[in-house]
N, C-alpha and C positions, 0 to 999 in steps of 0.2 A: 191487058185484055186477055192474053192467053191464060194467065192464072185464073181469071174469073171464069172462063169457059171450062177449064179443067176442074175447078172447085164445083161448078154447077154439075158437071158430068158425074162426079163422085157423089155429090149430094143426092142426085136423082136415082142412083142405084139403090135397090133395097139393101138393108143392113145385112141380110143373109148372104147376098151376092158378094159384098165387100168382105165379109167374114170368110166365106169359102175361098176366095182368092187369096186372102192373107194366110189361111191355114195351108193351102196348097203350096204357096211360095215358101212358107217356113218349113214345110215337110221336105221340100227339095233342098233347102239350105241345110237342114239337119242331116240329110243324106250326104251332101257335099262336104260337110264338116265332120262326117263320121261320128255324129253324136249318138250316144246310147239313148234308148227310150227315156231313161230316167233323167239324163242331161237335158234332152229336148223338152220334156215335161216341166222340169224345174225352170228353165229359161222362160217358158211360156206361162209359168205360174199355174200349172195344172197338176193333178195327180197323175200317176203313171197310167191308170186305167182310163182317165178322161182323155189323155193324149192319144192313147191307142184308138179310141173312138173318133177323136177330132181329126186325126190325119186321114181318115177314110172319107171318100166322097159321100155326100148326103148327110153329114153330121148335123143333127137337129138341135144341138145345144146352143146356148147363147154365150158368147164371150163377153167378159166385162170390158169396160173402157181401158182399164189397166192392161189387160191381156192384149187388146188390140194395139195399144201404144207400144207394148213390148214387141209384138210381131212387126209392127211398122219400123221401129228402131233397128231391129235385127236385120230386116231386109235392107235397110239403108247401110248398116254396118257391113253386110255381105258385099254390097255393091262397091263400097269404098275400098274394102280389102282387095276386091278383084281389080280395081283401077290402080291401086297403089303397089301391089305386089304381083309377082308372077304366079301362075296357077298353083304350083305345089305349096308355096309359102302361104298364099291367100287361104288355101283350104286347111292348112295345118295351124295357122297363126293362133286361132282361138284356144288351142290345146298346148301351146308352147309357153314355158315359164317366161315371164316378161318383167324386166326391171324398170319399165316405164312408170311415170308418176301415178298412174291409176292402179297399178298392180302389185307393187312391193314384192316382186319375185313370184307372185302367183300366176297361174294360168289365167288368161282373160275369162274363160268360161267360169272358173271358180269364183273369181271376183264378181262377175255379173250375177251368178246364181245367188251368192251371198248378199250382194248389195241391192238386188231387185231392180225395179224400173229406174230409180235415180242413177244407179251405177251403169246400167245399160245405156242410158242417154249420155252419160259422161264419156263412156268408152267410144260411143259413136262419134261424139264431138271431138275426142282426142284423135281418132283415126282420120276424121275429116280434116282436122288441122294439119296433121302430118302430110296428108295428100295435097292440101292447099298451100303448104309451106308457111302456115301461120305459127 
């Protein structure tokens, strides 16, 4: 029942409202992770100039479904990292070289930028599994 109510509340919101919330959340995450503008833009699949405009309130552009899925997955990844690690590691994790199965020694940010949405989703699933003990 709760899931139906939540889905209904999200579906009733105008797309621009959901988009602005997603951009605001990702902007805060980019700051917390100390991402450069180029890194944040690449994770969101935007040009540097589009990201500069998109992170400001009142952005009138329209995000693609892929971009919205990226932002959603990155918000989930951020939350999982905050739950799994203490604050300094959670904020630095994305830029630390990682020998985990999804990274092959790369920094998670580089793997996700290179692998796009499929890799972002796999990284989120990987961290969720670590947190859940799976």
